[in-house]
N, C-alpha and C positions, 0 to 999 in steps of 0.2 A: 211714541214707540210702544209696540205691544209687549205685554209681559209674557215671559216664557212659560209655556204650559208644562208643568212638571208632574202632572197627574199620572202619566204612564211610566214614570221612572222606576217606581218600586217593582212593578211586574217585569220590566225590562231587566233590571239588575238581578232579580231572583231567577228569571229564566236563563240569563247568561251564566249565573253561577251553577245552576242545575246542569246546563249543557256542558260546561267545563268539567264538572264532576263526573258526568257520564263519559265524556271523552277520555278523561284520565283513567277511569276504571277500565274502559275498553283497551286502552293502550297498555296498561300494566297487566291485564289479564292475558295478553298475547305472549308474554314472556314465559319461558319454561324454567322453572327453578328445580334444582335437584331435591328429591323427596327426602333422602337421608344423606346429608353431607358427611363425608368421611374425612377423618383427620389425615393430613398430608405430612410426610416426613420433612421436618424443617431443618435437617442437617445442611449446613452450609459447606460447600466444597472449598477445600483449602487451595488457594492459588498462590503460587510463589510469585512474588513481584521482585523486580530488580533490587529495590532498596532493602528487601528482607534478606537478601543473600550476602550483602556486604556490610561491614561495620561502618557506621557513620556516626559522627558526633557533631552536634551543633553548638557552637560557642556563642553564648549571648554576652553582651557587655556586662550585665549584672552579675554573672557567675564568675567573672574573672577576679583574680585576687586584687585586693586594694593596694594602691601604690602611694 
């Protein structure tokens, strides 16, 4: 059985990495990023939910008086 010729592997791997790097650079350079990002107002809007409007109490077995 003939032995596998691996003499071209290094150039193949290096060229593949180079092409992947170039493709990645081209792909990311096509995106447009804002030049000066501005701060946005992070105030959360208050929304009333049904359970906030009425009083509820949850009874857990551990909080009940000992008998």
